[in-house]
N, C-alpha and C positions, 0 to 999 in steps of 0.2 A: 337466552335459551328458548324461551317460549316463542318469540318471533321466528327463530330458526325452524322449529318444528312446524309451525303454522305455514311458513313459506314452502317447506317441503311438501306438505299435504296439498297445498294449492297447485304446485307443479304436477303432482301425481294426478290430481283430478282433471287437470287441463288436458292430459294425454288420453283420457278415456272418452268413450262414447257413453253418454249418460244413460242410455237404455241398457247398456251392459252393466253399469254400476247398479241399476235397479234389479238386475237379474241375480247377482250374488255378491255379497260383501261379508267377509269373515273378520271377526275381531275377538281377541282373547289374551290372556296372560301368557308370558313367555319367560323362561329362565334357563340358565345354563352354566356350565363350567368352562373355563378358558385358561390357556397357557400363553403367556406373552413374553416377548423379548425385544431388544432394541437392535436395530441395524445402524451402526455408527458410521459417520463420515470418515473418521480416522481413529481407530481404536488401537491403543498401545498394548499389545499382547505380552510384551516383556514386563510391563509394570502391573497389569491388571488381568483378572479373569472375570468373565461375565457369565451369568446363569439366568435361566428363564424364571418367571414368576407365575404362580397359580393364583387365579382369582375367579370371580363369578360375574354374571350379568343378570339383570331382571328388569322387566318392564311390560310393555304392551305391543302386540303386533296386529297389523291390519293387512288383510290380503284381498285384492280385487281380481275377479275373473275378467280378463281382458278379451280373450278369444277362446276358441274351443279347447286348446291345450296350453294356453299362456296365462300366467298369473303374475301380478305385480304386488310385491310385499313391502310394506313400510313398517319399520320398527322404531319405537321410541324407548330407549333402554338406558339404564344406569349400567356402566361397565367399568371394570377394574383392569388396569395394566400396571406395569412396574419394571423394576430391574434389581438385580443383585450383583454387586461389584465386590470382589475380594482382591486384596493386594497380593502381588507375586513378589516383587522386590521388597515390599513392606507387608509381611504377613499379618500385622496387627490392624491393617486398614480393612474396614468393611463399610459399605454403603448400601443399605437395603431400603428401597423406596417403593411405595404403592401410590399410583395415580388414579384419580377419579374422573370419569368422563360421562357426558351425555352423548350417547351414541345413536345416530339416526341414519341407518343404512336404507337404501332402496334397491331391492333385488328383483330382477326380471327373470321369471322361471319358465322353463319348458318341461311339462310333465309327460310321463309314460305310464301306461296301465299294464299291470302284470297280474297273473293268477297263480295262487298257491293252493292246490286242491280245489275246494269249493269256495275259497276266499279270494278276494281281489284287493289289491292295494296299488298305490301309485308311488313312483319315485321320480325325482326331478334333478335337473341341473340348472344352475342359475348364476348370474353375475350382475354387478351393478356398482354404483358409487357409494362410498361410505364417508359420512361427515361426522366428526367428533368435536365436541366442545370441551376443552380442558377445564374442569371445575376446580381442581386443586389437588393436594396430595400431602403425604407425610412420610417420614422415614426415620431410620436409625443410622447414625454415623459413629464409627469407632476409628481412632487414629492415635499415633504416637503423640501428636501435639495435644490432644485432649487429655491423654494420660499424664503428660507433664504438668497439666493444670489440675490433676486429681479428679478428672471427669472420666468415669468409666465409659459412658456412651452419651451421645447427644440425640435426644428425641426431637426432631425438627418438623416444622410445618412450612409448606411452600407459600411464599408471598410473591405476587406478581407486581414487582416494583423494583426500582434501583435501591441499592444498599444505602440507607439514610445515615445521617451523622450520628443519630442515636438509635441504633437498630434494636429490634425486639429480640430478647433472649430466645435461643432455640429456633431461629428462623433461617430459612434458605431463600435468598432473594434472586429472582429472575427478572432482569430488565429486558423488556421487549420479547417476552415469551410468545410463541405462536400458539395461541389458545384455540383457534379454529383450524383444525387439521383435516385434510381430505385424503382419501385413498380409494382402493378398489376391493371388492369382495368377490370371491368365487365360492359357490356352495353346491352341495348335493344333499339329498335326504329322502326320507320316506314320508308318505301321508297315509294315515289309517283313518277309517271312518267307523267309530264304535256304534254310532246310531245316526239316522238321517239328520242333516243340518249341523252336525258336529264333526270336527276333524282333529286328529292328533298329528302334529308336524314334528318330526325328528330331524334336526338340521345339523349338518357338519359343514363348517366353513373355514376358509383361510382369509385373513384380513391383511392386506398389504398397505402400509402407510406410505403416502407420497410426500407429505409435508414433514419438514424438520420440526421437532418439538421446540427447540430454541436455538438461536444462532450465537448466543453468547453464554459463557459459562455462568452457572449460578454461584453466588457467594454466600458463605456461611457467616453467621454472626460471630461465632466463637473460634473459627478456624481460618488461618491465613494461608497455610502451605498447600491446602487441597481445595480445589474448586470443582463443582459438579458439572460435568460435560453432558449436555443433552443435545448436541448436534447429531441427532439420530432420528430414525423413523421407527414408529411402532409396527410390530408384526405380531400376529396372534393366530392361534388355532382355537376353535370353539365348537363345542357340542351343546345343543340346546333342545328343549322340548316346549312346544306351544300347544295349548288346548283352545281351539277357536270355535266360534259359533256363527252360523249364518244368520245375520240379524235382519235380512230381507225376507228370505223364504221361511225361516224358523222351522226347518225340518219337514216342510211339505214335500212329499216324494214326487209329486207331479211336476214340481219346479226344480228338482235336483239336477244340476248340470255339472257340478264339480267332477263327478266320476263318469261323465258322459263323453265318449270319444267319437 
């Protein structure tokens, strides 16, 4: 995880002119709400119904002024995704899961200045690559097979390994899971400046996953008839708020360039 984040930061810095970096660098906390779902390679709608999952993200964002109207933003975030599967042919089947990710998107933004009365603000559009590292996850499974064993529900944890001869109780094993997943982000949002050297970023984004989560079905310890299919890509919509500080100029008006067009 740590080498991935450091590598991304090195790549970002490589593409900058160092004099521009000295001009303006923003950093601060960021958090938001998100709704995610899975786009399956082959989903059997006659047997199952899928629903989106609500979650959240939290972490740190860093924004670098590249040129007059261009900004490059790097986030290092904890983010939740997941799925909800209900049985259609077998109404007793439920598989609700939540996955944990280290999310490191890099978004290149173009901003536009607008005026509302005597106040000014900026809005932007942006796009860029998204890199996710799958940390783990947990879920709840209900099925006829479990009820026949007098188990109302199975609270399981995900283990990235093949199913062993003596498996752990309440585990879901994924052999060869794709833990490093890449995709694309498109975003838009508003930037407000409550005071010199400080900005509030309100961000709306769509995350499109390119990588499959896993190529092989996951196998449960206590269930034989049902296997967890994650031959799917993550998709998500997110709204977030960041409060960032200019750590170079520290609010000096004479050096303010973020709102200069």
